[in-house]
N, C-alpha and C positions, 0 to 999 in steps of 0.2 A: 308431443314434446316431452323431453326428459326433465328431470329435476335440476338440470344444469342452470336454470334461471326461470323466473316467471315469464310468461309469454309476452307481457307488455314490455319487458326489459330487453327482449331479443331484437336486434336490428332487423329491419325489414328484409334486407338482402339475405341474411342468414335464415330467417323464417321461410323465405321463398326456396332456399336451398333444401331445407328439410321437407317442405311440401312437395317439391319436384321429385326428391328421392323417394318419398312415400308413394307418389303416383307411379313412378317407374317400377318400384318394387311390387306394388299390387298388380300392375299390368303384366309384369313378367310372370308372376305366379298364375294369373288367369290363363295366359297363353301356354305356359308349361303344362298346367293341368289339362288344358284342351287337347294336348298332343295324344292323350290316352284315348280320346274319342275318334281320332283319325283312323281311317281304314289302313291296315298294314300292307295291303296289296296294291298293285298298280303304282304308277309313277306320278301322275299328274295331279291327283287329288290333294297331296300333302305338300307339294313344293312351295306354293305361295305361303302356306301357313308357317312352314319352317322358316321361310325368309323373314316374315314379320316377327317371329319369336327371336331369331338371331339378332334382328335389328334392335329390339327392345333390350335384350341382354347386353349387346354392345354398348348401348347408351348407358345402361345401368352400371356396367363394369367401369367404364371410363369416368362416369359421374362420381362414383365412390372414391376413385383414385384422386380426382381433382379436388374434391371437397372433404377429404378425410377428417381434417381437423374440426371443421364445423360440425360434421356428422357425429364425431366423437363427443364433442362438448354439448351440442344442442339436441341431438337425437339419442345419444347414448349407444352408438353403434358398437357392437361387440365383435370380437375377432371371429367367433364361431358363425356370426351372421355373414361376414365376408366369405368365410369358408363355405357356407351354404350356397351363396351365389356362385362361387367358383365351381362347386360340386355340380350344380345344375348346368353350368356351361359345359363341364366335362361330359355330363350325361347327354346334352344336346349333340355334341360332336360325335359321341359314341353311337347314338341312334341315327345320326345322319350318315355315319359310316355304314351302319347296318342297311340303311335304305338305298344308299348309292353304291356301296361296295368299293368306295375309294379310300384306300388305306391311309392317305395323307391325313384324313380327319381323325384317325386313331392317334397320330402324333399330337394333334391338337388336344384331344381328350387327355392324353398322357401329360401334356404340358400343364394343364390346369390342376389335374390330380396331384402331380408332383409338387406344384407350388404350395398346395394346401398342406402337404406333409412337411416340406422344407420350412415353411413359415409358421408352422404350428398353429394354424388357424383354429383347430379343434382342441387345443391343449387345455383350455379352461372349462370345457364342457363337463368334465368329471367332477368339478367342484360345485356344480349346480345340482340341486336335488330334483332333476327332471329326466326321468328315464327315456322319454321320447327324444330328447336331444342326443343321448348316448346311442340310441338306435340309429339316428341319422349318421352318427360317426361310424358305427359298425357297417352300415350300408355303403358308406363312402369307401371304406376299406375293401369291401367285397367287389365293388365296381372297379376300383383301382386295380385289384388283382386280375380281374377279367381282361382289362386292357393290356396289362403287362404280359399275361399269358399269350394274348394274340400278337404281341410285339416281340415275343420270345425273350423277354427280360427276366430270365429265370432266377438270377441271383437276387434281384429286387423282389421277385415274388416270394422267395423264402423269407426275406426280411419282413415283408408285409404280413405274411402268414403269422410270424412270431408276434408282430405288433397286434394283429387281430386277435390272436389267442389270448394275449395279455389283457386286451380290452374286454373280451368276452368274459374272462375270469373275474375281472373287476366289476363288470356290469351285473353278472349273476350273483356275485357276493354282496353287492350293495342293495340290489333291488330284488324283491320276491317276484321273479318273472316266470311266465309260463312258456317262454320261447327259448329256454336254455338248450333243450334238445335240438331245436331247429338250427341254432347257431353252431352248436357242436357238429351237426351234420355238415354244415357249410365247410368247416375246417377239414372234416374227413374227405369231402369231395375234392377240395383244393389239393390236399396231400396226394390223393389218388391221381389227379391230373398231372401233378409234378412228376410222379413216378411211372407214368403210363408208358413212356418210351422204353422199349425192352433192352436197349443198348446204350451204354454210356461211352462218349468219346472223351478221352482224357489227355491232358497235357502231360509233360514230363514230371511236373510237380503234383500230379494226380488231381488237379482241379478240372472240373467238368467243362468241356467246350460246348457252347450252345450253337447249334448249326441251324441256319435258316432253311425253312422248307418251302418258302415262297419262290415264285419264278424270278430268276435273276437274268440279267443280260448274258447271253451266250449259253443259257441253260437249256435251250430247246434245239434239237437238231435242225439245222437250216435246210430249206428246200434247195435242191439243185437248180441251177439256171435252166430254164426251159421245161422244168417239170410241170406236168399238167395236173393240177389239183383244183378242188373247188375254191371259190372265193367267199365261202360262208364265214361268218364271225359269230363266236359264242357271245350272246347278248344277255341271256337270263338263265339262272340256275335255281332250281328248287332243291334244297338240301333237307331231307326228311329223315328223322331218327325215331326209332321205337324199339330199342333193345333193353329190356328190363334188367339184364344182368351186367350192363356196361357202365363204366364210370361216367358220371354226369356232373356238370357244374353249370349253374346259371342257364338252365334250359338248353344245354349243349351236351350231347354225348361225345365221347372221345372220337368216334368215327365222324360225326358232324363237324367237330373242331378241325379234324385233319383234312376233310374235303374242303372246308371253308378256306384253309390256307393253301391247299393245292391249286385253287382256282383264283389266286391273287398274285400280283407282282409285288416286289419289295416296295414298301411305302417310301414316299419322298416327303421330307419336311419342307413345306413351302414358306412358312411365315414366322414361326415362333422360335424363341430360344427357351430352353427348359426353365430357366430361372425368371424369365420375364414373359409370362403368358400374355399374348395379345389375341385379338379376335380375327380369325381368318374368314373372309367373306365366302360363304358357301357357294356363291354364284361364280367364283373364280374357277376356271378350268385347270385341273392339275397339269403339270408339265409333261407327264408321260401319258401314254394311252390308258384309257380307263379299263378297269377290270369289269368282268361280267357282273351284272346286278344279281344279287342273291336273296332268296327268301329262306329263312331258317324256320323250320316247322318241327317242333318236338311233340310227338304223339298227337298229330292233328286228327280230328274226326274226318270222316269222308267228306262231309259238307265243307269243312274248312279247307281241306286239301283241294277240292274241286274249285272252290272260289278262287284260291290263289293261282291254281293252274290256269283257270279260264282268264284271269286278269293278265297273267304273263303272256299267254297265247294271244290275247287280243292286242296287246301293246308291242308285240314282237316286231322290230323293224324289218324292212325288206332285206333279203339276203342274210338273215340272222338265224341262229340256232337256239333252241330251248333245251337245256340240259336238266335231267331229273335224276337225282341221286337218292336211292332208297336203301336205308340201313335198318332192317326191321325183321321181326320174327316171321317165319314162314307159315302160311296157311295151306294145308294140303287138301287135295280132292278126297272126297269120302267114298267115291265109287266110280266105276266106269259105266258109260252109257253107249248106245249105238252111235250117237252123234256126239263128238267132242268139239265144242266151240271154245272161244276165248275166255269163257267163264267157268270152264270145267277142269282147269288144271290148278286151281288155287291161285295163290299170289302172296302178297306180304301184308301183314297186319300193321296198320298205321296207328291205331289207337286201341289200347286195352280197355274194354269196358267191364262192368261188374260180372257179366256172364262168363268171361274168360277165366275168372278166378274160381269159378264153380265148374269143374270139368264135366260133371254129370249133366248140368243144364246145357252146356255148349254141345255136348255129344248128341243129346236128344234133338236140339234145334237144328244142328247141322245135317242131320239125316234128311231133312226136307228142304232146308233153306241155306243160302250162302251166308257167310259171316259178313255182317253189316259194314265193318270198317276194314275189310280186306280190299286191297287195290289189285284187281285182276288185270291181265294184259288187255282185255277188252275195254276196260275203263279208259285206256289211253288212246284208243283208236280215233276218236274225234280230233285229237290233237296231232295226228300224223298228217294233217293237211299242211303242216309247215315242218321244216327240218327238226327232227327230234333225236336227241342223244340220251340214252338211258343207261345208268349204272345201277345194278341191283346187287346188294350185298346181303344175302339171306339164305336160310336153310332151304328155301324153295325158289331160289333164283331161276331155276330151269323152267319154271312156269312161263317165263318170258321168252323162251325159245319158240314157243307156240304163238309167235307174233305174225301178223300179216300186214304187208305194206299195201294199203288200199288206194292211196292217192298219188303214188309215183314220186313222193318227196323222199329225200334220204332219211332213213331210220337205221340206227345202230343201237344194240343193247350189249353192254359188257356185263357178264354174269359171273358171280363168285362161285367157288366150289360150294357144294351143298353139305359136304362132310369133310372134316379135317382129321388127319391121323390123331390118335388119342393123346399123344404127348404134346400135340400142338393146341389142343383144346383148353388146356389148363389156364392159358393166358387170355381167354376170350373177354374177360372183364376189362382188360386193358385195350380193347379194340380188336377189330377183325384183321386177320392177316392179309386178306385181299385188299382192303382199303389201305393198309400200311404199305403194301407194294405200290399202290397208285400215288401215295403221299410221299414216301421215302423209300425207294426200292433198295438202296444199300442197307438201310437198317433192317428191312424185312428179310433180305438175303442173309445178313448176319444172324438174325433170330432163328431162321430155319436151320442154320448151321450150328446152333447151340452156343453162339458167342454172345456174351453179355457186356463186354467192354472192349475198347480198342484204343490204341494210341493215335493221336491226331495226325501224325505223319503218315501212318498206314491208311487211315481214313481218307486223307486227301489223295493219296495214290490211287485208292480204289474208286473214289469219285471221278478222278481224271480218266480212269479206265472205263467207267460207266458212260462218260460223255462220248467216248469212242464207240461203245456199244450202241448208244442211242443214235449216233450218226449212221452206223451201219444198218440198224433196224429201220430207220427212216427211209433209207435208200431201198431196202428190201421190200417194204410195204408199197412204196410209190412205183416200183418197177415191176411188181407182180402182175402177171398177165391174166391170172384167174381170180384175182380178188374182186369182191363185189364193189361196184362203183360207189356205193354209199360211203365206204371207208375213205375213199379218195376225195369225195366231196367235202368231208369234214377235215381233211388233212391240212387244209390251208390255214386253219386256226391254230395258234401256238398251244393253247391249253388242251385242245382236243388231240392235237398231234402228240403231245407229251403223254396224255392218258393212254392213247393207243400204243405208243412205243413201250410204255411201262407195263401195259397189259401183256404184250407179247413176251417181254422179259420175265414177268411173273409166271406166265403159263409155261414157258420153256424151262424155268427153274424147277417148277413143281413136277414136270414130266420127267426130268432127269434125276430128281432127288429120290433116293432109295426108300424113304419112308412114305412117300406119296405114291401108292401103288394102285389105288382104285380109280376108276373113271370119275367117280363122284368127287375125288380130290382135286380135279382139274377145273379151272375156269372155262367158260364157254362164251360164245357170242351168237347174236342174231344180227345179220345173216352169218352163216358159218364162214370162218376164215379158212383159206386153203392151208391146212396144217403143214404139208410138206414144203410149202414156200415160206412159212412164217415160224410158228412155234416149234416145229420139228425140223427146221432147216439145219443142215450140218454146220453152217457158219454160226448160227445163233447158239447151237449146242456147244460149239467150240469156245465161244465167248464165255458161256456160263462156266465151263470147266476151267478156263483160264483164270476167271475170278476166284473160283474155288482153290485153284493152285496158289494164287497170290496169298490167300488166307490159310493155306495148308490144311484144307478140309476136303480135298478131292476124293477121299475115301467115302464121303457121304453121297456121292453121285455115281450114276451109271455112265460109263464111257461108251456112248453109242456112236461116236464119230469115227469116220474112217481115218486110219493112221496117216494116209497120204493126202488128206484134205489140205 
């Protein structure tokens, strides 16, 4: 009890209010801390625990609203304590979004984080001589920024970064801290994320237009009536990143961030208003179809990766697809042998260990042994017992051309170029060009054409043209007589259909672009696509040249199409 009155003078009802609040507060902290011990893989182990945690926080949030005056007078409830509760509810929704991949919960996290700022819950923290409270405030800002990045609220992100920068400056000035460099690095990472897109879309008044990269209604080429494709659905995706030179923020590289958004539909706000955050029951089913569930793994060890992969494989529903996205440094074979199996072509490095930093040590060890944290094509063979769709963005992506379908289930690998033209490599820190094509094909096209800004009217015109291109590419793939059936079996799922269509557009663009002249500059697939019917089809080439003409950059491309086509 606070000094608001001696305990014997407090009415029984008010004393019970304080006791009940303390119980709910302690229980909520216990459950919240227990979330750290839950396995991050699989679906079933954590659902009930999250449900109990949401239940207690719902009661706690409503309780402090209903009894605010008593808690202010008898408990001494401070505004930063209310902010701390709201912040943890925001974290709950964010982590529930990560586990379910349902973007509606991002809106719920945003609702609570936004209320904290609007109501200045943390405004009095700086007046207290407690650095740990200021750190809570800084962490709140960092989490709020992550949610806003995922929701493409870029104007707000810039405001929050300025607030965070001011708070860090005040924090380091007032306290003799050891984490100043760490917080300054956070600011640098956020700034790099904001500037990662290589092209700005501008209104007439030169304000930046924020364009959504998530799947929207009508954004996928529709299947023609009677078209025979597979009935598979993308259910789970592992998004793995280990690119040391790439922009990173909050355990997400820019490539991971882009693929995360590419595999999501636009969020729907189900329950809350921004100024009046309420609790959304996580057991409620979202109004739209759900997104594929995703695991985000930044620099996983081989053991961690295999654990997550095994859990996703085990729980994959019938008629469903597991997608694996790898954005990582290549590991190359050290020599040729008489027999070359699925472990002899190298692969991708998922985790950098100490040996990697010492080139001499690695060289000596690799002469006799494989790299421990390299994911080889052979490592994925056990998981081809179910439908598997693999995207590899790496300098040794071609290792996965040496794949074998052992169990008759559909398997497709989309493989990045292994080398880019020199003038295209300078921007690698901002993310891979290949992943950019899969995430935002128009932005990638503008980038390879050397365009860094565009008026919104022309952007919209080009997007409309790309929708037509996507429709034609969809028909081309589905009507091909020589295409491997694995592609068509995946074509029934909207996300996979869009990835395949964007892949063909990417490959066709690079094959026509005058700067991309080496075979290593082109993406490839397993199984091989029939090039003459897809990436080198005259109609596809004509579309690429038409887009170049709209942008007045046709001089950058080779015109291989027939004049009378």
